[in-house]
Wavefront OBJ file of the C-alpha trace (Angstrom):
o trace
v 0.000 0.000 0.000
v 1.137 3.549 -0.743
v 1.373 4.949 2.766
v 1.453 8.632 3.670
v 2.788 9.193 7.161
v 1.319 12.715 7.315
v -2.297 11.510 7.179
v -4.287 9.144 9.397
v -4.856 5.775 7.743
v -8.159 6.065 5.805
v -8.338 2.279 5.529
v -8.650 1.922 9.291
v -11.204 4.736 9.405
v -13.206 3.045 6.635
v -13.178 -0.269 8.484
v -14.591 1.372 11.595
v -17.441 2.906 9.610
v -18.212 -0.279 7.679
v -18.435 -2.191 10.971
v -21.537 -0.148 11.843
v -24.660 -1.641 10.277
v -26.278 1.391 8.678
v -28.940 0.273 6.230
v -30.966 3.316 5.234
v -32.164 5.215 7.177
v -28.949 5.089 9.212
v -28.937 6.122 12.861
v -26.938 5.693 16.010
v -23.648 3.830 15.999
v -22.317 4.911 12.620
v -22.893 8.582 13.469
v -21.259 8.113 16.862
v -18.255 6.586 15.105
v -17.894 9.496 12.677
v -18.377 12.018 15.466
v -15.634 10.246 17.387
v -13.300 10.578 14.413
v -14.019 14.291 13.893
v -14.157 15.671 17.440
v -10.419 15.112 18.165
v -9.636 17.080 14.993
v -11.304 20.186 16.405
v -14.755 19.839 14.836
v -17.864 20.904 16.699
v -20.284 18.075 15.940
v -24.043 18.586 15.828
v -26.245 15.493 15.423
v -29.986 15.872 14.981
v -33.004 13.970 13.727
v -35.741 15.249 11.466
v -39.058 14.053 10.111
v -41.670 11.519 11.104
v -42.825 8.152 9.822
v -43.083 6.788 7.228
v -39.998 8.555 5.791
v -38.479 9.576 9.119
v -37.086 10.128 11.582
v -33.704 10.594 9.890
v -30.411 11.269 11.650
v -28.054 13.894 10.231
v -24.671 15.284 11.229
v -23.145 18.700 10.698
v -19.566 19.131 11.909
v -17.792 22.468 11.625
v -14.252 23.562 12.367
v -14.167 27.339 12.337
v -11.348 29.151 10.596
v -10.356 32.797 11.039
v -13.122 35.380 10.775
v -13.952 36.097 7.153
v -12.159 33.047 5.822
v -13.536 30.789 3.112
v -15.838 27.897 4.006
v -15.311 24.554 2.259
v -17.780 21.696 2.818
v -17.481 17.950 2.373
v -20.852 16.234 1.943
v -22.012 12.639 1.848
v -24.079 9.901 3.432
v -23.534 7.117 5.937
v -26.588 5.069 5.030
v -26.190 2.108 2.701
v -28.508 -0.066 0.643
v -29.469 -3.470 2.092
v -26.610 -5.923 1.500
v -28.706 -8.822 0.249
v -27.582 -12.449 0.261
v -24.572 -14.281 -1.106
v -21.658 -12.321 0.327
v -18.311 -14.084 0.655
v -17.843 -12.458 4.062
v -20.282 -10.680 6.380
v -21.192 -7.310 4.807
v -20.720 -5.359 8.056
v -17.561 -7.188 9.118
v -14.866 -5.416 7.050
v -12.361 -7.823 5.616
v -9.069 -7.242 3.812
v -8.382 -9.731 1.037
v -5.400 -9.025 -1.152
v -5.395 -5.345 -2.133
v -9.106 -4.871 -1.478
v -11.220 -3.994 1.541
v -14.657 -5.637 1.466
v -17.838 -4.463 3.154
v -21.139 -2.728 2.478
v -20.451 0.963 1.977
v -16.779 0.511 1.073
v -17.228 2.694 -2.013
v -20.729 4.096 -1.509
v -19.690 5.935 0.460
v -18.051 5.220 3.794
v -14.648 4.966 2.119
v -14.946 8.502 0.772
v -16.052 9.880 4.142
v -13.075 8.205 5.817
v -10.802 9.755 3.174
v -12.327 13.160 3.958
v -11.578 12.718 7.653
v -7.996 11.721 6.896
v -7.650 14.660 4.497
v -8.582 17.366 7.007
v -6.447 16.017 9.836
v -3.372 17.966 8.744
v -5.058 21.074 7.326
v -4.315 23.977 9.678
v -7.198 25.870 11.210
v -5.746 29.048 9.736
v -6.556 27.771 6.233
v -10.268 28.430 6.693
v -13.560 26.897 7.784
v -14.232 23.247 6.954
v -17.487 21.396 7.466
v -18.923 17.904 7.072
v -22.551 17.626 5.923
v -23.522 13.997 6.419
v -26.969 12.437 6.186
v -28.384 9.031 7.060
v -30.969 9.033 4.273
v -29.508 9.430 0.800
v -30.320 5.906 -0.357
v -33.925 6.190 0.822
v -36.687 8.759 0.284
v -34.246 11.617 1.102
v -37.032 13.811 2.453
v -35.488 14.576 5.842
v -31.777 14.248 5.136
v -29.723 16.772 3.214
v -32.773 19.007 2.798
v -32.874 19.425 6.588
v -29.103 19.939 6.736
v -29.475 22.817 4.288
v -32.228 24.359 6.415
v -30.005 24.053 9.487
v -27.039 25.716 7.762
v -29.169 28.622 6.649
v -30.649 28.990 10.112
v -27.251 29.187 11.813
v -25.646 31.230 9.024
v -23.044 28.657 8.032
v -23.520 28.442 4.263
v -20.358 27.111 2.547
v -18.696 28.803 -0.411
v -18.236 25.533 -2.306
v -19.069 21.897 -1.606
v -17.577 18.574 -2.660
v -19.775 15.454 -2.510
v -17.909 12.161 -2.174
v -20.113 9.989 -4.395
v -18.273 7.208 -6.254
v -17.922 8.973 -9.615
v -14.873 7.195 -11.010
v -15.544 4.497 -13.591
v -12.511 2.505 -14.700
v -9.917 3.895 -12.302
v -9.749 6.453 -9.529
v -9.780 9.930 -10.996
v -11.206 9.324 -14.453
v -14.513 11.162 -13.879
v -16.007 13.951 -11.794
v -19.627 15.070 -11.850
v -20.400 18.744 -12.454
v -24.147 18.239 -12.685
v -26.925 15.705 -12.780
v -30.100 15.170 -14.747
v -33.405 15.779 -13.026
v -35.766 12.977 -12.024
v -39.540 12.644 -11.904
v -41.761 9.617 -11.286
v -45.338 9.637 -12.579
v -48.113 7.202 -11.576
v -50.859 6.570 -14.142
v -54.274 5.121 -13.272
v -56.916 4.175 -15.822
v -60.305 3.524 -14.267
v -63.157 1.607 -15.882
v -66.025 -0.627 -14.862
v -65.679 -4.287 -13.950
v -67.741 -6.835 -15.818
v -67.949 -10.276 -17.415
v -65.765 -10.748 -20.493
v -68.746 -12.224 -22.368
v -70.705 -8.997 -21.871
v -68.200 -6.232 -22.702
v -70.983 -3.753 -23.461
v -71.841 -3.848 -19.765
v -68.284 -3.036 -18.675
v -65.541 -0.545 -19.430
v -62.075 -2.048 -19.912
v -59.400 0.493 -18.851
v -56.457 -1.522 -20.236
v -56.702 -0.430 -23.911
v -56.769 3.238 -22.878
v -53.715 2.820 -20.691
v -51.856 0.887 -23.410
v -52.667 3.584 -25.978
v -51.307 6.246 -23.644
v -48.129 4.257 -22.941
v -47.562 3.760 -26.687
v -47.859 7.500 -27.258
v -45.484 8.237 -24.378
v -42.972 5.650 -25.576
v -42.851 7.306 -29.003
v -41.788 10.675 -27.596
v -38.271 11.929 -28.271
v -37.839 14.430 -25.465
v -34.617 15.862 -26.886
v -31.258 14.898 -28.349
v -29.166 16.135 -25.474
v -27.590 19.494 -24.710
v -24.060 20.845 -24.399
v -23.316 19.129 -21.075
v -26.111 16.563 -20.847
v -27.062 13.314 -22.539
v -30.587 12.994 -23.991
v -33.498 12.835 -21.583
v -35.251 9.473 -21.369
v -38.727 8.336 -20.392
v -39.092 4.751 -19.192
v -42.123 2.694 -18.178
v -41.054 1.137 -14.883
v -44.212 -0.684 -13.809
v -47.441 -1.976 -15.340
v -50.145 -3.857 -13.492
v -53.777 -4.842 -13.319
v -53.879 -7.364 -10.502
v -56.693 -9.340 -12.013
v -56.683 -12.991 -10.846
v -59.751 -13.984 -12.888
v -59.674 -15.020 -16.557
v -63.272 -14.070 -17.231
v -63.453 -10.637 -15.623
v -62.833 -7.260 -17.230
v -60.913 -5.307 -14.576
v -61.998 -1.994 -13.171
v -58.529 -0.455 -12.991
v -55.087 -0.582 -14.668
v -51.963 1.156 -13.444
v -48.538 2.087 -14.725
v -45.523 4.083 -13.535
v -43.057 6.214 -15.476
v -39.577 7.456 -14.649
v -38.183 10.420 -16.576
v -34.543 11.449 -16.264
v -34.279 14.850 -17.884
v -31.585 17.326 -18.808
v -31.413 21.111 -18.572
v -33.758 21.572 -21.537
v -36.692 20.698 -19.290
v -38.097 21.281 -15.822
v -39.945 18.786 -13.682
v -43.224 20.751 -13.592
v -43.232 21.193 -17.385
v -42.787 17.453 -17.944
v -45.490 16.609 -15.414
v -47.869 19.030 -17.117
v -47.104 17.501 -20.527
v -47.693 13.910 -19.393
v -50.787 14.894 -17.411
v -52.326 16.551 -20.478
v -51.643 13.455 -22.585
v -53.103 11.213 -19.881
v -56.220 13.337 -19.668
v -56.858 12.912 -23.416
v -56.885 9.147 -22.849
v -59.078 9.354 -19.762
v -56.204 8.412 -17.467
v -55.298 10.040 -14.133
v -51.712 11.105 -13.391
v -49.865 11.996 -10.191
v -46.166 12.806 -9.885
v -43.245 13.238 -7.532
v -40.308 15.351 -8.694
v -37.125 14.097 -7.034
v -34.857 16.843 -8.343
v -34.236 19.277 -11.152
v -31.349 19.114 -13.587
v -28.425 21.267 -12.484
v -24.969 22.205 -13.718
v -21.912 23.703 -12.062
v -20.349 25.313 -15.097
v -16.666 24.507 -15.587
v -14.581 27.209 -13.957
v -12.339 27.852 -10.990
v -13.828 25.110 -8.795
v -13.749 22.348 -11.414
v -10.233 23.409 -12.379
v -8.856 23.008 -8.854
v -10.579 19.614 -8.557
v -9.070 18.483 -11.863
v -5.648 19.806 -10.888
v -5.697 17.913 -7.591
v -6.694 14.679 -9.310
v -4.043 15.121 -12.006
v -1.319 15.758 -9.436
v -2.111 12.608 -7.436
v -3.137 10.201 -10.211
v -1.572 11.496 -13.415
v -4.943 11.701 -15.191
v -7.389 14.519 -15.829
v -10.965 13.617 -14.913
v -13.723 13.828 -17.474
v -16.317 16.374 -16.374
v -19.656 14.614 -16.680
v -23.354 14.862 -15.827
v -24.112 11.182 -16.431
v -25.643 8.703 -14.016
v -28.472 8.916 -11.538
v -29.343 11.498 -8.922
v -27.507 12.315 -5.696
v -27.889 14.774 -2.844
v -25.924 17.260 -4.930
v -29.337 18.107 -6.400
v -30.204 19.725 -3.064
v -26.805 21.147 -2.153
v -26.554 23.087 -5.397
v -29.125 25.493 -3.902
v -26.469 26.509 -1.339
v -23.334 26.910 -3.431
v -21.383 25.460 -6.372
v -21.122 21.695 -5.945
v -18.998 19.007 -7.602
v -18.981 15.261 -6.965
v -15.805 13.220 -6.933
v -14.975 9.887 -5.389
v -14.019 6.245 -5.713
v -14.682 3.763 -8.502
v -18.360 2.830 -8.699
v -17.806 -0.675 -10.147
v -19.072 -2.541 -7.057
v -21.491 -0.091 -5.479
v -24.843 -1.639 -4.505
v -23.472 -5.099 -5.390
v -22.692 -8.043 -3.166
v -19.007 -8.184 -2.136
v -18.697 -4.398 -2.489
v -14.998 -3.588 -2.273
v -12.520 -0.728 -2.505
v -8.856 -0.796 -3.429
v -7.005 0.201 -0.264
v -4.435 2.170 -2.260
v -7.313 4.218 -3.701
v -8.438 5.257 -0.220
v -4.972 6.642 0.522
v -4.749 8.467 -2.802
v -8.295 9.812 -2.422
v -7.428 11.273 0.984
v -4.520 13.135 -0.609
v -6.730 14.369 -3.442
v -9.336 15.614 -0.976
v -6.669 17.411 1.036
v -5.442 19.224 -2.077
v -8.974 20.175 -3.094
v -9.835 21.539 0.346
v -6.641 23.588 0.618
v -7.028 25.000 -2.883
v -10.712 25.818 -2.361
v -9.985 27.593 0.927
v -7.217 29.610 -0.690
v -9.357 30.574 -3.662
v -10.220 34.229 -4.012
v -13.819 35.030 -3.185
l 1 2 3 4 5 6 7 8 9 10 11 12 13 14 15 16 17 18 19 20 21 22 23 24 25 26 27 28 29 30 31 32 33 34 35 36 37 38 39 40 41 42 43 44 45 46 47 48 49 50 51 52 53 54 55 56 57 58 59 60 61 62 63 64 65 66 67 68 69 70 71 72 73 74 75 76 77 78 79 80 81 82 83 84 85 86 87 88 89 90 91 92 93 94 95 96 97 98 99 100 101 102 103 104 105 106 107 108 109 110 111 112 113 114 115 116 117 118 119 120 121 122 123 124 125 126 127 128 129 130 131 132 133 134 135 136 137 138 139 140 141 142 143 144 145 146 147 148 149 150 151 152 153 154 155 156 157 158 159 160 161 162 163 164 165 166 167 168 169 170 171 172 173 174 175 176 177 178 179 180 181 182 183 184 185 186 187 188 189 190 191 192 193 194 195 196 197 198 199 200 201 202 203 204 205 206 207 208 209 210 211 212 213 214 215 216 217 218 219 220 221 222 223 224 225 226 227 228 229 230 231 232 233 234 235 236 237 238 239 240 241 242 243 244 245 246 247 248 249 250 251 252 253 254 255 256 257 258 259 260 261 262 263 264 265 266 267 268 269 270 271 272 273 274 275 276 277 278 279 280 281 282 283 284 285 286 287 288 289 290 291 292 293 294 295 296 297 298 299 300 301 302 303 304 305 306 307 308 309 310 311 312 313 314 315 316 317 318 319 320 321 322 323 324 325 326 327 328 329 330 331 332 333 334 335 336 337 338 339 340 341 342 343 344 345 346 347 348 349 350 351 352 353 354 355 356 357 358 359 360 361 362 363 364 365 366 367 368 369 370 371 372 373 374 375 376 377 378 379 380 381 382
């Protein structure tokens, strides 16, 4: 392993976080562990819960180490919750295990490893460099209603809005450093319900079958080309993600048919506009529509912040990251309301898979990259 005697060992820190079972929504032990890592480094740690069932309560953590008055404020952001591990692991998912050059465990790359690298990175940054904060939620993998959104409200309430923010999502693809995210597409889910009248299949004139109307609507939706992409974004896509009737009888015309859509959209659209478009189409077919917008498309235009991120990655890895907006959503969609935000982290090859694993060398290199980014961001002119 490429050791750096000036930084705490991020592999050990990662192991301690992995050892805490933190299936979303995460609470308790994993937050206590992170707080225990940050407090000795001079961070004032604030843990709080927000929300009520069914999507809460959610535990969040905001840790701040104040720099000199008027200094820049750089924030690291991420999540301690993980997706359920599932079956078939070679070793227990919450018992970190080193095998060869890899460290195995749920959350190794998404994203306890990145958070451990952040902790290691700030350990040797002097207080005089500026204010540093950690914005960590326990509900990024879940509904995300009471996680980062509540952290943002807290920061605004106490007047601690950062100047720039780095999210430690696993953005790298083939090797550490090959990709950083400067934006994300928006996301909206739409539920469609076609209602009719139940009846015997031999007497269709006495019933109203909703299935043909729903199928006609889905065919029209499937034929839409939303766009062909924009300067920084791939084309938007509309996908049918569920279709059901729930009719156990072979001789009954059902009274209801349902479907669900997911639209991932670029900066040529807004969530409300897409919902209005689909709703109008549904209405023409006699179908009801309801929607939840998970986030709008956003972009941190290439500039001073992306340049210092790229420079730090190039210095430590020898490669310049591709600036991308590909992939799914992340909590960066909320944080962008506070300040410019970029995502950069480990390889995403094993995230959400069984036997999730991180290269231990990558954790050490990532800590050095994060240290360079934080120092450069704090030194940046306002």
